[in-house]
N, C-alpha and C positions, 0 to 999 in steps of 0.2 A: 743692471740694468734688467738682462736677458733672465740671472738668477730669481729676480726680482717677479719677473711678468712666469716664470716657472713654477715657482713658488704662491702665486697666486690664482695660477690656472688649476696647480692640484689641490691647493684649499680648495675651490669651487667644483670640481668635479667630487672631492668627497664629500661634501654639502650635497650634491645631487644624488649622486649612489647611497644617502641616506635619508632622504626623503621618504622612498614605498616603507622602511623600516617606521620611520613616524608617522606616517598614514595608517601604518596596520596596526600599530601601538596605541595610536587614538582610536579606533575601533571597536566597539561603535557610538558612534557619535549622535545618532537618533535611532528613531522604533525603527524595529526588524518588521518584517513584512514576511508573514509565515503561509503562505498560500497551500489552501486544499484544495482540490481538486475533486470536490465533491460538494453535494448540498449539506447545509449545518443538519448536525444532527445523529450522521450515520457515527461508525465507529471511530473511521479516521478522525473526523472533525474533533470527538470527545477527548480524543490523548493529543492531538495537536495542541488543544486547550489546556491541558494539564502540564503539557512538556512548553507552552508559551507561557505559561506562570512561575514555571521554575526557571526557564533562563531567562526570563525577566531579570529574576531577582539576582540571579551572577552576573548576568551583563551590563544591569543599572541603565536599562532604556525597554521603555515597552516592547512586546509580541503582539503584533497587531495582526488575527487572523483573517485572511482574505477569501472568502468562499468562491469558489469559481466552476463550478460545477458544468457536464459536457461532456461528451466523447469517450466516454468509460475514461475517464480522468485527464486524457490529450489536451482537451482546452486550458487548461491549468497550469501542466506541463508546459504546455509551450508557451503557456507566460513568462513562465520561469528560465526557461530554457533562449529565449529571447529579451531579458533582464539586463539590466547590467552588469557586469560581476564583481562588485562591491562588497558584498557580504549584507547587503538589506534586503536582498529575495533569497527565500527559502523556500522551498521544498518538501512539505510533508505528503505524501502520498505510499500507493501500493501498488502489490508486485502486477498490478494491471499492467504498467508500465515495461514492464518486460517483456508481456506478453502483447504489445500494442503492434510492433515492429514483426511483427509474425501474422498478424491480422488482418490490418489496415493496409490496401493497396499503396496509399502515399500516407505520409508522414509531412508536417511540415517542421519538423524538427526530427533532429538524431539521437531517439533515447541514451545511447552510450556516448557519441561523440560530444553531443551539446549541451551535457548536464557533467556536472562533479556529484561525483558520491562523497557523502560525507561521514552517512553512517547507519546502520540498521537498527532499527528501536526494537522491534517487538516481534516474537514469533507466533505466530496462534493456528492451532489447526481449522481448517473449515467444517462446516457441521451442516448435512443436510435434516431440513426438519419440512415438518405439514401443518397448516394450519386443522388446529385437533378439531373441528367439526367434520374436516374427512371421511375421520374414522381408520387414515391409512397410519398404521402403528409401528411400524416397521418396516425394514430394506426389503423384507419380502411380500408384504401388503404392498411394494409401490409397484414391485416386480411384475408379481399378478394382475396387479390392476391395469397396470400400463399395457400387458399381452392381451388381457381381454379385450380392452377398448383404447385400440391404436390409436393416436393423436386426440383422446379426450380430456388426459391432463396438462396443465400447464405449469412450468416454473417460469418464476420472476428471478432478476440478478440488476446489481444496479450500472448497469451497459453492456451493450457489447463489445466481449473481448476482455474480462474479464476474468478473475482467476475463476468465478463462482459460478459461471457460463463456461467456463472450459471445463470444470469440472463436472460437469452436470452431462456435458455433450459427452466425456469420455464416458459417465456410466452408463449413457444410451449405446454409444458403440457399442463398448464391451457386453451389457445384456441384451441388446437388439431389441432396445424400444424405442415405441415412438414419444414424445414429451413434448408439446410444442413448449419454445422460447418466446418470455413476452422484458425486453428489456424496457429497466425504468435510467432514469438520470443519475441516480445515486442510491445508496444501499436506504435513506430515510425514506425517501415516494414508496421506495417498494415495499418494505415493511409495514406501511399504510395499509398497502393493498394485499399483502400475506394476513393482518393480522384481520382485515375486515372481510376475507374470505372471495376477494376479486379474484384471487391467485392461488393454487392451493400450497404449490412447493417451491422451497428454494434450497439453494445452498451458499453460504452466510457463514463469517468469522464467526468462531464461540461466542468470542467479545460480544457479538450484537444480540443471539439468539439468547443467551445466559436469562438474563432474566424474564422473557418472555416462556422460556420452558419451564424455569421457577413458577410460576403462576398458573402454567396450563393449558394456554394461550395454541404453545409449538410443540408438538411430538418430536421428541428428538430420535430421528431415525438411523444415521452411520456418520460415522466422524471419518475425512478423507485424510486422514494422518496414517503411517503405515502399521501403528498400533493403536489400541482405545486411548482412551484422555483418560488420567489420573481423576478427571473433576465428574465423567463418566463414566466409571467401570463396566456396566452395565451396556450403554450401549456401543454395539459393534462396532468395528473400521471395515467401508466400504473393502478394503485390500482382502479382508477373511475370504469373501467369497470370487471378488475381481481385481484381483495381484494388482493388475497394471493403473488401477484408478487410484494415484495417490497423489494428495495437493495439498501445500500448507498454504498461509498468509503471511505477509508480511508487512509493516509499515516500515518507511526507509526516509532519511534526510537527502535532498539534494540541492546544489547551488548550482547557478550557470557555470559552464565550462572555463569561462575565460575569469574564472575568482582565484585573487591568488591562494597562492598553497597553506601559507600561516594563517589567511583570516578562514581556510576548512580546517584545520584543524585546530583553528579557536573554537568554533562554533563544533568540532568535534567534541573537543574536553567539554564542552555545557551540555549537550546531548548526555554523554555519557553518565555526566556527574547529578543531570536530572534524575537518569534511570535507576540510580543508585541510591537514593532519595526514600524512606519508608513510607512516606506519603503516596509517590506512584508506583512504586515497588506493589504493595498492600491492592490500590486500583487496580493493576492491570495481571492480578491473579486475582482479583474479585471476577476481570470480565474474561477468566478465561487465557489470559495473554502472559507471554515470558519476554521479561525486557532483553534485550541483545547487549548492545552497544557496544559493533565493532569498528574498527580502523575503516580511514578511510578507503586504505587501499585492500582491504580485506571485502570491502561492504564491494568496491567496485570489480575486482574478481569474480564474487559470487555473482553479481548482477549480469555479467556478461555474462558468464557461464550460465544462468539463468533461460536468455536471451534468448542463445542459440537450442536451447533445451525445448525450450517453447516453439520455434519455429519447426523443429521434427515431428512435434504432439501435433503441430496442428497440421503438418503435409499427410502424417497417417492419417488423422480423422478425415481427410478432405473438406475442411473446414470453407464456404463461400469467402473468399477478400475481401473488406468491408472497404467503401468508399469517406 
């Protein structure tokens, strides 16, 4: 009797131990929600839709884009951080997430502790541009005009505390100029105002600015990468004049921290496979972005390191904390 009871218990425990593996094997069994913490139409949204299409084909389930803009991406990021860790809520965001802990007085979530890194998707240089009607055709023109009339020029960004905003603050500090910051709720509305001439300047991902530069409506002044970009060899890097001003942009995937490791690995595999498709690679290069496709461990390490680096930059620039 005792042996029969022990055997029954052993079989029961074995079955219980197998349940998580079976649940992971069945994933996904319903649509995956891909949260973009910015309004539709920006660079993150465009690439998310391309990624969603490819991942949907691989996963056999729809990938639904959920735009939740506001607070430099923190509203959408907080939504994912507080979602169930079941693999059905994924965040596609930019390195503004790494900057948030340094710039905001208090966040409703901890980007490092409450989110699990899945993969860095892309890397893209930032580029400083001016509305063509301003007559500002170079970084030298910008500096000279800003010094001649302090506070007369303005620049837009997709929100307080994103890397575009920080890059311009770094330039202001290095060059000793005063340019007024005008924050928007995302890249798309910022670009509408920039193209309309309501604002004069912006620092933006090259992928977003590229078609407008090619159309002649925006003037490329300088890239913020350490070296010149192959797509614009005649456009200098800011670092050629101000070595301390170096910044790039990336996009990446995150999940709630409670997401099982095997589901994170599965999402990582789908993301990396999507980035290797000829269609996505061609589109990214057209936009001036490079596919990356890092492992969860690599992305987690680089994200944590960048978070610490931004804390130092914000402290050095003495930027006021945001609420």
